[in-house]
C-alpha positions in Angstrom: 0.3 0.4 0.0 1.5 3.6 -1.4 1.9 6.3 1.5 -1.2 8.4 -0.2 -2.9 5.7 -0.2 -3.1 4.3 4.0 -2.6 8.0 5.5 -6.4 8.6 2.7 -7.3 5.6 4.7 -6.6 6.4 8.6 -8.1 10.2 7.6 -11.1 8.0 6.2 -11.1 5.9 10.2 -10.3 9.5 11.1 -14.2 10.7 9.7 -15.5 7.5 11.1 -15.2 7.6 14.5 -15.3 10.5 15.2 -19.4 9.9 13.6 -19.1 7.6 15.6 -18.4 9.8 18.5 -20.9 12.7 17.8 -23.6 10.3 17.8 -22.3 8.5 21.6 -21.6 10.9 23.3 -25.4 11.9 22.1 -26.8 9.1 23.3 -24.8 9.3 26.2 -25.7 13.1 27.2 -29.4 11.8 27.7 -28.7 9.3 30.0 -25.5 10.7 32.4 -24.6 14.3 33.8 -24.1 16.3 31.2 -19.8 17.8 33.1 -19.4 14.0 34.9 -18.8 12.4 31.0 -17.0 15.2 30.1 -14.0 15.9 32.9 -14.0 11.7 32.9 -13.0 11.5 29.0 -11.4 14.8 28.0 -9.3 14.0 32.1 -8.4 10.1 30.3 -7.8 12.2 27.2 -5.3 15.0 29.2 -4.0 11.8 31.1 -2.8 9.6 28.2 -1.1 12.7 26.2 0.5 14.2 29.3 2.2 10.6 30.3 2.8 10.2 26.9 5.3 13.8 26.0 6.2 13.1 28.9 8.4 9.9 28.3 8.3 10.9 24.5 8.8 15.4 24.0 9.3 16.2 28.1 12.1 18.9 25.9 8.4 19.8 24.3 6.5 21.0 26.9 9.2 22.4 29.0 8.4 25.0 25.4 5.3 25.0 26.6 5.7 26.2 29.3 8.0 28.7 28.9 4.9 29.4 26.6 1.5 29.2 29.5 -0.1 32.3 28.8 -0.4 30.8 24.4 -0.4 27.7 26.2 -3.4 29.0 29.0 -5.3 31.0 26.0 -5.9 27.1 23.5 -6.4 26.2 26.4 -9.7 28.3 27.5 -10.6 28.6 23.7 -10.5 24.5 23.9 -12.8 25.0 26.6 -15.0 26.8 25.3 -15.4 25.2 21.8 -15.5 21.3 23.6 -18.2 22.0 25.9 -20.3 23.7 23.8 -19.7 22.3 20.8 -21.4 19.1 23.1 -24.1 21.3 24.1 -25.3 21.6 20.8 -25.2 17.5 20.7 -27.6 17.4 23.9 -29.9 19.2 22.2 -30.2 18.9 18.0 -29.5 15.7 16.0 -26.0 15.2 15.4 -25.9 15.5 11.9 -27.2 18.6 11.9 -24.9 20.0 13.9 -21.5 18.7 13.1 -22.3 20.2 8.9 -23.6 23.0 10.6 -20.7 23.0 13.4 -18.3 22.4 9.9 -19.8 24.4 7.9 -19.5 27.6 10.1 -15.2 27.6 9.8 -14.5 28.5 6.7 -16.5 31.8 7.6 -14.7 32.0 10.4 -11.6 32.1 9.0 -13.2 34.7 6.4 -13.8 37.3 8.8 -10.1 36.0 11.2 -8.9 36.8 7.8 -10.2 40.4 7.2 -8.7 40.8 11.1 -5.5 40.4 10.1 -5.4 37.1 11.9 -4.5 34.2 9.2 -3.6 30.2 9.7 -2.4 30.7 5.4 -1.7 33.6 3.0 -5.6 33.5 2.0 -7.1 32.5 -1.9 -8.3 34.5 -4.4 -11.3 33.6 -5.1 -13.1 33.0 -8.3 -16.8 32.7 -10.0 -16.8 29.2 -10.3 -16.1 28.7 -6.2 -18.0 31.7 -4.8 -20.9 29.8 -6.5 -20.0 26.0 -4.7 -19.4 28.8 -1.5 -22.7 30.3 -1.9 -25.0 26.8 -2.2 -22.5 25.4 1.2 -24.2 28.4 3.0 -27.7 28.1 1.8 -27.0 24.4 2.7 -26.9 25.4 6.2 -29.5 28.3 6.5 -31.4 26.0 5.6 -30.7 23.0 8.0 -31.1 25.7 10.4 -34.8 26.3 9.2 -35.1 22.7 9.7 -33.5 22.7 13.3 -36.0 26.1 14.3 -39.5 24.6 11.8 -39.0 20.8 14.2 -38.7 18.8 10.4 -35.4 17.8 11.8 -34.6 13.4 13.3 -34.9 15.2 17.0 -38.2 16.7 16.2 -39.6 17.6 20.0 -37.1 19.5 21.0 -37.9 23.2 23.0 -37.7 26.2 20.0 -35.2 28.1 22.7 -33.6 25.2 23.2 -32.6 25.2 19.7 -31.9 28.7 19.3 -29.5 28.0 22.1 -28.1 24.7 20.1 -27.3 26.5 16.8 -25.5 29.9 19.2 -23.5 28.3 21.2 -22.7 25.6 17.4 -21.3 29.1 16.3 -19.5 29.9 19.1 -18.1 26.4 19.2 -16.9 26.7 15.6 -15.5 29.8 15.8 -13.6 28.6 19.2 -12.3 25.8 17.9 -11.2 28.0 14.8 -9.3 30.7 17.4 -7.1 27.2 19.5 -6.9 26.2 16.2 -4.5 29.5 15.3 -3.3 28.9 18.8 -2.3 25.9 18.4 0.4 26.4 15.6 1.8 29.3 17.1 2.8 26.3 19.8 4.1 24.0 16.7 6.0 25.8 15.0 7.9 26.8 17.9 8.5 23.3 18.1 5.6 22.1 20.6 4.5 18.6 18.9 1.1 17.5 18.6 1.3 15.1 21.3 2.1 18.3 23.7 -1.1 20.0 22.4 -3.5 18.2 22.8 -2.0 16.7 25.4 -1.9 20.3 27.2 -4.7 21.8 25.4 -8.1 19.7 27.9 -6.1 20.6 31.0 -8.1 23.3 31.4 -11.4 22.1 30.2 -11.2 18.6 32.3 -11.1 20.5 35.6 -13.7 23.1 34.9 -16.8 19.8 34.2 -14.8 18.2 37.6 -15.2 21.3 39.3 -19.4 21.5 38.3 -19.0 17.7 39.0 -17.8 18.4 43.1 -19.2 21.7 43.3 -22.3 20.6 40.9 -26.1 22.7 43.0 -26.3 18.6 43.0 -23.4 17.7 44.4 -21.8 15.1 43.4 -23.4 11.6 42.8 -21.2 8.5 43.9 -23.8 6.1 42.0 -24.0 8.4 39.2 -20.4 9.0 38.7 -19.3 5.0 39.4 -22.1 4.4 36.7 -20.8 7.1 34.6 -16.3 5.3 34.8 -18.1 2.5 33.0 -17.7 5.3 30.1 -14.2 4.6 29.5 -12.7 3.3 27.5 -15.0 3.9 25.4 -15.8 8.1 25.7 -11.8 8.3 26.6 -11.2 6.4 23.2 -14.1 7.6 20.5 -11.9 10.8 21.8 -8.7 9.3 21.7 -8.4 7.5 18.7 -8.9 10.1 15.8 -7.1 12.6 17.1 -4.3 9.7 16.9 -5.9 8.8 13.5 -6.5 12.0 12.6 -2.0 12.8 12.9 -0.6 10.2 11.1 -3.3 10.4 8.9 -1.7 13.7 7.7 1.1 13.0 8.1 0.8 11.1 4.7 -1.7 12.3 2.1 -2.5 15.8 0.7 -5.0 18.5 2.3 -7.1 17.2 -0.6 -7.0 14.2 -0.4 -7.7 15.6 3.8 -10.7 17.5 2.5 -12.9 15.7 0.1 -12.4 12.6 3.1 -14.1 15.0 5.7 -17.3 16.9 3.6 -18.7 12.8 4.3 -18.7 13.3 8.4 -22.1 15.0 8.4 -23.2 11.3 5.9 -21.8 9.9 8.3 -23.6 10.5 11.2 -26.4 10.7 9.8 -26.7 7.2 8.8 -25.4 6.3 12.2 -27.4 7.8 14.1 -30.4 6.3 12.6 -29.0 3.0 15.1 -30.5 5.7 17.6 -34.2 4.9 18.2 -34.3 8.2 19.9 -33.4 10.4 16.7 -35.6 9.8 13.7 -35.1 9.5 10.1 -35.7 13.1 8.3 -35.8 14.1 4.2 -34.8 17.6 5.7 -31.5 16.9 7.4 -31.1 14.5 4.8 -32.0 16.4 2.2 -29.7 19.5 3.5 -26.6 17.9 4.3 -26.5 16.3 0.8 -26.5 19.8 -0.5 -23.7 20.9 1.8 -21.7 17.7 1.0 -21.9 18.2 -2.6 -20.9 22.0 -2.4 -18.4 21.3 0.3 -16.4 18.2 -2.0 -17.1 20.2 -5.4 -15.6 23.3 -3.6 -12.6 21.3 -2.9 -11.8 19.3 -5.9 -12.0 22.8 -7.6 -10.1 24.6 -5.7 -7.5 21.9 -6.4 -8.0 21.7 -9.8 -7.2 25.2 -9.9 -4.2 24.8 -7.7 -2.8 21.5 -9.6 -3.5 24.3 -13.0 -1.3 26.2 -10.9 1.3 25.1 -9.8 1.4 22.7 -13.4 2.0 25.9 -15.3 5.2 27.5 -16.4 6.9 30.1 -14.7 
């Protein structure tokens, strides 16, 4: 198996297990306390990657320690992003959450670029690509309307809760984009992916733990003991996708990864059909399929333009 094929399979595995994660947590949050699940999942994830970094990349942790303020803000933005994302999954159809979350990121990147914060040099957008982006935006607006109108797979969602869920998606996507910008800076100064992951969830685990212990209901020993049984699945579904993504990105091209990544919402929609609490919605499926078609077309078109530019004589 060549390098590109193995990379593509790793990214496809990342997308699949990320989809399993979202559907799994959607069900778990109905049966267990929200912050108990978050604490257990991210505490185990942080512990795993921090221990790994301590054994293999101790010098990288020292670099990160010297940049405490940067690490702090990475933790703040990461905590906001994941808490809001999981809150949205608790309220709204998982496949719709993932689609809106992923679709909002390019818009947020554009705004941040306009404000002077960029991950990479912006590329000019051509006429056809602009039309495809408008198609993506239209599909996202349609899915938001489907959610607010009670036509999604979660039919009995309260309107106010749906509005909060949609707001949470946008704020989560904004926060994760900023977190990526910060983690990119750490990568540039010599802090590897494992060390970054070992450090970025610490505040999230601490906040969730404080809420569990000092929340209005106080700690529930029985419920917490029951939630301990979630550790293998919950932590595994956080650690495994991160590992697969890191390995996959080393062996494949960005355009291949982006193309495969657009399949995420479709996979989540199919997997959520196994959850009896989520119904089948033709409206949600239609919006997700439209988003996927426009997204894949935009990525392929961008790849074609880049290939043509690189192939043309200078």
